[in-house]
C-alpha positions in Angstrom: 3.6 0.5 1.1 7.1 0.4 2.7 5.9 2.3 5.8 3.1 -0.3 6.2 5.6 -3.1 6.2 7.4 -1.7 9.2 4.3 -1.6 11.4 3.3 -4.4 13.7 0.1 -6.4 13.3 -1.6 -4.5 16.1 -0.7 -1.1 14.6 -2.1 -2.2 11.2 -5.3 -3.4 12.8 -5.7 -0.1 14.6 -5.0 1.8 11.5 -7.6 -0.3 9.6 -10.2 0.5 12.2 -9.4 4.2 12.1 -9.7 4.3 8.3 -13.0 2.5 8.5 -14.3 5.2 10.9 -12.9 7.9 8.6 -14.7 6.4 5.6 -18.0 6.4 7.5 -17.5 10.1 8.5 -16.5 11.0 4.9 -19.7 9.4 3.6 -21.8 11.5 5.8 -19.9 14.6 5.0 -20.2 13.9 1.3 -24.0 13.2 1.6 -24.5 16.5 3.5 -22.3 18.4 0.9 -19.7 19.3 3.5 -17.0 17.4 1.7 -16.4 17.5 -2.0 -13.2 15.3 -2.3 -14.6 11.9 -3.0 -11.1 10.7 -3.7 -10.4 10.6 0.0 -12.8 7.7 0.3 -11.1 5.8 -2.5 -7.7 6.3 -1.1 -8.8 5.1 2.4 -10.4 2.0 0.8 -7.2 1.2 -1.1 -5.1 1.7 2.1 -7.4 -0.8 3.9 -7.0 -3.2 1.0 -3.2 -2.9 1.3 -3.4 -3.5 5.1 -5.6 -6.6 4.6 -3.1 -7.9 2.0 -0.2 -7.5 4.4 -2.0 -9.1 7.3 -3.0 -12.1 5.3 0.5 -12.5 3.8 2.0 -12.4 7.3 -0.4 -15.2 8.5 0.5 -17.6 5.7 
């Protein structure tokens, strides 16, 4: 969380977009049995939630 606080809004938005793409790729990999670590999706979703929380806190 501390490393996210140091990033700019643009860096956070780019990171969020990258994580969304990663989640999409992981879903396809899991569906085709190429990936077995479902926890990666959960961790990416949680990181996106942290980023959204930081961005909304900075706006208000």
